[in-house]
N, C-alpha and C positions, 0 to 999 in steps of 0.2 A: 328737264326733258320737254320738248315741244309736245303739244297736244296730239299732233299727228303721229308722234313716235310712241305714244303710250299703247300698251297692249289692251285690247278690248277686255272689259270685265275686271281690270286691275284697279285697286283702290288708289286714289290720288292722295299722296301725303304732302302736306305743306312743310317744306324744309327751308323756307325763306329765313333770312338772318335778321333778327330784330336787333335793336340798339344794345340791349344787355348782352346778347350772345356775341355781337361784334366786339364789344369791349373785353369781355372775358376771353374770347377766342384769340384776340390780338395779344393779350397779356400772356396767354398760354403759349402761343406760337413764338413769341419773342423770348420767353424764359428758357426754352430748351438749350439755346447756345449762348445765353447771356453769361458773361463772367460774373462770379459772385459779387464783386465790388460794385457792379452796375445794377444789381437787383433792386436795391433801395431807390436809386433815382428812377428806375423804370416804374416802380410801384407809385412813387410820388407823381410821376408824369401821367400815369393812367388815371389816378384819382383826380388830378387837375382836369382831366378830360370830362369828368362828370360834375364839374363845378366845386370840387373839394379843395380845401387848402389846409395849411398848418398840419401836415401829415406827420404822425409819429408812429413808430413801431416800438412797443414796449415789451421787454422780455423779463421773465422772472429770474431774479438772481438765485445763486445756488443755495443761499440760506433761506430762501422762500419768504423773505421779509419785504422785498422791494420789487417794483417794476422799473426797470432801467431802460433808457432810450437806446436804440440801435443807431450808431452814427451812420451817416450817409448823405451824399449830395442830394439836396431837395427835401430832406427830412427836417422836421422841427426837433431840435435837441434841447430838451429842458432838463430839469433836475429829476433824479429818481423819485418815485412816489411810493409811499408805504402802501402795501396791499390792503391793509385794513382802513376802512372809513374814507376811501377815496373812490370816485366814480370808476376809474380804470380798474381798481381792485375789485369793486363790486362786479364789473363785467367779467373779470377774470375768475373770481370764485364761483359765481353763479352760472358762468358759461352762457350769458345772455346779453344782448346789446343794451347799452345804457345811453340815454339822451339827456343832455344838459342844455337847456335853452338859455342863450346869452343875448346880450344887446345886439351883437353883430351876426347872429345866426344860431345854429344848433351844433353843439360839440357832440360827436358820436364816438362811442367806445365800443368796439366790436371784438369779441373773443376770437382769437386765432386758434382754431381747433385742429389737432392732428388726430383724427378719429375722436376718441373721447378724452384724450390727453390734451393739454393746452400748451401752446407754444408761447403765447403772450397776448397782447391786445393791439389792435389797429385803431388809432385815434385820428379823427379828421373833423373839419368844420364845414358845414354847408349853410347856405343862406336860409334854406327851408328844407323840410323833409316830408315826404308822403309815403304811402304804403309801397308804391313802386320803387322809390329810393331805398326803402328799408330792405325789400326783397333783393334788390341788386347788390346792396352793400353786404348783406349776409353772405351771398354767393361770392362776392369779391374777397371777403375776409377768408372764406374757406380756401379759395384758390391761392391767396397770398400765403396762408399757413402751409399748404402743400409745397409751394415753391421754396419757402424758407427751410422746411425739413429736408427737401431734396438737396438744396444748395449747401446746407451746413456741413455736409460730408466733404465738401471741396474747399472749405475755408475755415480759419480759426476765428473769424471776426465775431460770430455769434457767441462762441465760447468766451472770448475776451470781454464782450459787452456784459455778460452775465456775472463776471467776477468783480466782487467788491473788495477783496483782499487776496493776498497771495495764497496759492493752493499747494499743498504738499504733493510730492510725486505719488505717494500711496493713495491720496484722495483722487488724483488724476486717474489712476488705474481703476479705482472703484466706480467713479462716475461713468467711465467708459463701459463698465461692465453692467450697470443697472439698466433694467427695462424702463419704459415710461412709468413715472411715479403713480399714475392713476389710470384706471380703465373703468368705464361705466357703460353697462349694457342693460337691457331690460331684465335679463336673467341673473346677472351677477355684477358686482362692482368690487374693485380692489383699490387700495391706497397705501402708499408707503412713505416713510420719512426717515432720513439718516442724519445723525449728528455726531461730531461737529462737521458741518458741511465742507469746510475747507481743509479738514485734517482727518477725515474718516479713513480707516485702514482695514480692519479685519472683518467688519460687518458687511453683509450684503443680503439681497433677496432677489428672487427670480420668479417669474410666472409666465404661463402661456395658456391659451385656450385652444385646445385641439378638439374639434367637433363639440361634444357635450361635456367634456371633462376639462375643468380648470386644474392645471398642475401648478404647484407653488412650493417654494422652499425659502426658508430663512436660515442663515448661517452666521456663525461667529467664530472666526479663526483666532487661536490663542496668540498672545503677544501684541506688539504694536508696530507701527511703521511699515517699512517695505516687506519685512518677513511675513507679517500678518496679511498684507495686501496680496502678496504672491500666493500664500496658501488659500486665501479666499478665491482668487482667480482660478486656481486649479480645482478647487471644490465645486465652484459654479460651472466651470467647463466640463467637469466629469458628470455633474448632474444633468446638464443640457445634453451631453452626448448620450447618456443612458436613456434619458427621456425620448430623445429623437430616434433611438434604436428600438423603442417600444418595450423597454425593460419595465417590469412591474415595480410597484411602490417599495416593497421591502427590498427587492434586488437592487434598487437604486442606491440604497445605503451601502451594500456590499461593494458596488462598483466604485462609489466615492471613497469608501474606506481603503480599498486597494490602491487607488490613485494617490491619496495623501500619504499612505505608509510607504509606498514605493518611492515617492519623490522626496519626502522629508524625514523618513526614519521613524522609529517607534516613540520618540519623545515629543512629537508634535501632534496636535489634534485640532479638530474643528467640531464644535457643537452644531447640531442641525435639527431642523424640523421640516419634514417633507410631507406634503399634503396633496390630496386629490378631492375635488368637489364635483359631483355630478350636478350640473346646473339645471337639469330637467326634473330631478327627483329631490335634490337637496341632501343626498347622502354624502357625508363628509368623512373622509378617512385620513389618518395621519400616522406617521412614524416619528418617534422622539428619540434622538441620539444625544442624550445628555444636555438637552436644551431646557430653558425655563418653560413651564407648561403654559399653553394658550389660555385665554379667558373667553368664555362664552357670554355674549352681550345680547340680551333680549329686552325689548321695550325700553331701550336706552339705559339699562342697568345690568351690571355684571351679575349673573345668576350662579356661576360656578367656574371653577378651574377645571380644565380638561385633563384630569389625571389619567394615566394609563401606563401600560408597560413601557419601559425604556430600555435602551441598549447603550453601549459605550459610545462616547463621541467618535466621530469619523476619524480614522487613522489609528485607532487603538485595537483593532482586530476583534470587535464585538461579534456576537452571533447574529444570524439572520433575525431581524426584529419582528415582533408581533405588530399587526396592524390594528389600530383602534378605530372604532366606527361610531358615528353619531348622526341621527336623523335631525337635520335642521328644520326649523319652522321658517316660513317666509318672513323676511326682515331680520333674521338672526345675523349677528356678526361674530366673527372669530378674530380676536386680537392676539397676534404673535409679537414677541419683543425679545430683545437680547438682554443679557445680564447687566449691561451698562446702564439700562434704564433704572433698575432696582438697586444696584450696588453703589451708585453715586452717593457720596456722603454730604450731609448738609453742614452748615457752619458749626454745629455742635459735634461733628464727627460721627453722627448717626447715619446708617445706611437708609436710603430712600425707602426701600422695602415694597413688598407686593401690596400690602394693605393701603399704602398711600397711592400707589398706582391705581388700585381699584377705586379709591375715593375720587381721584381725579377724573376717571372715566365716568363715574356716576354723576359727577357735578358738571360735566361738560354741557355747555349751552348748544342746543341743536339748531343751527341757523340754516337759512336757505343756501344751497350750493352743493348738497350731497356729499359724496365721499371725498371729493377734492378739498372742499372747505373744512370738513370735519377731521380728516387726517392731518391737515396743516394745523388746525386749531388745537388738536390733542397734543401734537408734537410741541407746539409753542407753550401750551399750558404746563406740560411736564418740564420743559426747559426752565420756565419761570419758577416752578415749584422747587427745582433743584438749584436755584440760585442764579439762573441766567446763563449758565455755562455747563459744560460737561468735561470731565477729565478722561473719560473712556468713551469708546464708540457706543452709541445708543440708537437702536433701530426699532421702528414700529412698522407693522404690516397688518392691515385690516382686510378681511374678506367679508362681504355681505352677500348672502343669498337672497335674491329678490323673487326668483321663481315666476317672473312675468312671461307672457308670450312675446315672441319676437315676430310681430305681424309682418314686418318687411321680409323676413326670411321665409315665412309661410307662403307669402305671395309669390316669391321667386320659385318655390318648389311646386307650384300648381302646374 
């Protein structure tokens, strides 16, 4: 607006476009109508515009062991990298940029964050880097992550890149059902893991944060293969429907029970754990429907099992369940798991058991990276303890009450 056009007394706001805004704005403007197969070349082209080269987009494989390169024109396609002990893996687990100084410049690894969940890592090389470069690259990585998340709904290429072995139809169904494996906020964090990644069938979990209440559920449908996956899909669908209709915690069980019984008859069932956590007060509530009891972790040690009233598994017509209550302390974690974790047998034919699970939790090394890194580390430690594989679905789900203030939300409400 020209100076003569401004109204007297109005504050003049500088809306001039700087270099960084032009670059990010151009990328955003182009992405809207860009076909999925041209997203990678577009990202490589924009990175080249700031002097970057050797651009790679690394995605986490389904087994959560490797970062695999996304194919695409203009991208550097190398070998998959193990998440542990590599710079890209460090950036991924800690959700923080990593710089590796080389003879020909600086290799940058930037986490691609979708909220607090992680899409992968953007890697590129610059001749040199300063604080302005770092700020611009962090914002570029955030935009790239948003574009990839948006575009993956229109193409199979991201799914295909993440696969390192054939996936069963049942696992295909379950992965499409799962929410993001991690969520990390000042008030609460969650992290989940499912095994075997390429053949999971009857296990699943779900969560959502509605205002101050975290709603979560862990389920285990009887059987294997497509039958179990179908039951799990109906159970999670009924849980979400009840939750979104505002139905109470105990009544969710009745709703799910009716859905499973009506669809599959009286000889099929799903064990379930349904939970609510008030993220402002730390009040934890749960309903147990024939499921293994959760573990309470405090100061990095399991201090008790969360015993309480139980009802029949979903589908068997149990009575309206009692709700158990527990006041958490800041930093407390609740670990839920399915029976495949503790019923797996070792080489001597002995079941893994709850005590070995507790011992693994207590011996866990707590590294930087928060819930994302620790949920992955626990899952891998348990898998290794069980002999490197699992013959049944084995699912973990961690909830941590942090109880911190969300200053950014407080500012928005002023």
